[in-house]
C-alpha positions as semicolon CSV with decimal commas, in nm:
position;residue;x (nm);y (nm);z (nm)
1;X;0,000;0,000;0,000
2;X;0,133;0,344;-0,092
3;X;0,161;0,635;0,145
4;X;-0,135;0,860;0,186
5;X;-0,083;1,236;0,147
6;X;-0,084;1,294;0,525
7;X;0,217;1,065;0,576
8;X;0,394;1,226;0,281
9;X;0,325;1,574;0,420
10;X;0,469;1,461;0,755
11;X;0,791;1,361;0,576
12;X;0,805;1,704;0,411
13;X;0,737;1,885;0,738
14;X;1,048;1,724;0,888
15;X;1,256;1,923;0,638
16;X;1,382;2,263;0,745
17;X;1,294;2,595;0,583
18;X;0,977;2,550;0,380
19;X;0,959;2,766;0,068
20;X;0,666;3,005;0,018
21;X;0,540;3,083;-0,332
22;X;0,271;3,336;-0,418
23;X;-0,004;3,296;-0,678
24;X;0,135;3,271;-1,034
25;X;0,497;3,254;-0,915
26;X;0,713;3,027;-1,133
27;X;0,882;2,749;-0,937
28;X;1,080;2,621;-1,235
29;X;1,053;2,631;-1,613
30;X;1,058;2,361;-1,877
31;X;1,413;2,308;-2,001
32;X;1,588;2,440;-1,688
33;X;1,849;2,232;-1,512
34;X;1,759;2,131;-1,158
35;X;1,897;1,964;-0,847
36;X;1,582;1,946;-0,632
37;X;1,248;1,774;-0,625
38;X;0,960;1,939;-0,442
39;X;0,686;1,830;-0,206
40;X;0,370;2,030;-0,151
41;X;0,286;2,093;0,214
42;X;0,004;2,330;0,131
43;X;-0,144;2,481;-0,186
44;X;-0,187;2,393;-0,552
45;X;0,063;2,385;-0,838
46;X;-0,014;2,399;-1,210
47;X;0,199;2,180;-1,434
48;X;0,239;2,325;-1,785
49;X;0,381;2,180;-2,105
50;X;0,436;2,417;-2,396
51;X;0,255;2,687;-2,199
52;X;-0,062;2,478;-2,148
53;X;-0,185;2,357;-1,806
54;X;-0,190;1,978;-1,820
55;X;-0,233;1,899;-1,450
56;X;-0,299;2,063;-1,115
57;X;-0,141;1,899;-0,810
58;X;-0,199;1,966;-0,442
59;X;-0,090;1,895;-0,082
60;X;0,098;1,568;-0,043
61;X;0,203;1,553;-0,408
62;X;0,562;1,557;-0,527
63;X;0,701;1,705;-0,848
64;X;1,030;1,777;-1,019
65;X;1,155;1,429;-0,933
66;X;1,307;1,361;-1,275
67;X;1,622;1,556;-1,194
68;X;1,697;1,312;-0,911
69;X;1,668;1,008;-1,137
70;X;1,890;1,112;-1,425
71;X;1,680;1,355;-1,631
72;X;1,909;1,652;-1,701
73;X;1,648;1,927;-1,751
74;X;1,295;1,997;-1,633
75;X;1,035;1,845;-1,865
76;X;0,758;2,087;-1,768
77;X;0,694;2,423;-1,603
78;X;0,559;2,443;-1,247
79;X;0,368;2,754;-1,137
80;X;0,190;2,822;-0,809
81;X;-0,185;2,825;-0,868
82;X;-0,246;2,934;-0,508
83;X;-0,018;3,051;-0,230
84;X;0,199;2,746;-0,162
85;X;0,426;2,608;0,101
86;X;0,681;2,370;-0,051
87;X;0,979;2,171;0,060
88;X;1,271;2,109;-0,172
89;X;1,469;1,789;-0,143
90;X;1,811;1,746;-0,297
91;X;1,945;1,397;-0,359
92;X;2,099;1,367;-0,010
93;X;1,777;1,467;0,171
94;X;1,567;1,252;-0,063
95;X;1,782;0,947;0,017
96;X;1,752;1,021;0,388
97;X;1,369;1,041;0,359
98;X;1,368;0,711;0,170
99;X;1,584;0,543;0,437
100;X;1,360;0,678;0,712
101;X;1,036;0,580;0,531
102;X;1,101;0,332;0,247
103;X;0,739;0,351;0,126
104;X;0,808;0,715;0,039
105;X;1,028;0,591;-0,248
106;X;0,736;0,392;-0,388
107;X;0,512;0,698;-0,363
108;X;0,766;0,908;-0,553
109;X;0,821;0,640;-0,820
110;X;0,447;0,591;-0,869
111;X;0,389;0,965;-0,890
112;X;0,675;1,013;-1,137
113;X;0,575;0,725;-1,362
114;X;0,207;0,828;-1,370
115;X;0,296;1,190;-1,458
116;X;0,546;1,076;-1,724
117;X;0,285;0,848;-1,877
118;X;0,024;1,127;-1,885
119;X;0,270;1,370;-2,042
120;X;0,380;1,119;-2,306
121;X;0,020;1,056;-2,408
122;X;-0,027;1,427;-2,466
123;X;0,252;1,446;-2,722
């Protein structure tokens, strides 16, 4: 069984210094290099491909994980739909979270593969 959003949010809340984004603030853009994945503690994020919203994600979701699994550049743009509180995880902190809660890795993999599949079907 995969983690529910509450457990995932608890993992994020253990990280120091949450990031605050205001409405319409760009978190990252398609094509940018990146070293962090993000977890949403609170708020909603729009995922855009070629300038078009393809998905809206919310509390407990993760995004930007590709850069931690070998993808060089961001494959989509992420913009705050509402005021958001996010946590960024670099590879070291991601590995620590996975060691502390192994099911978190399955949640991230499932989330990543589902998003990748949806984005591929749009092309």
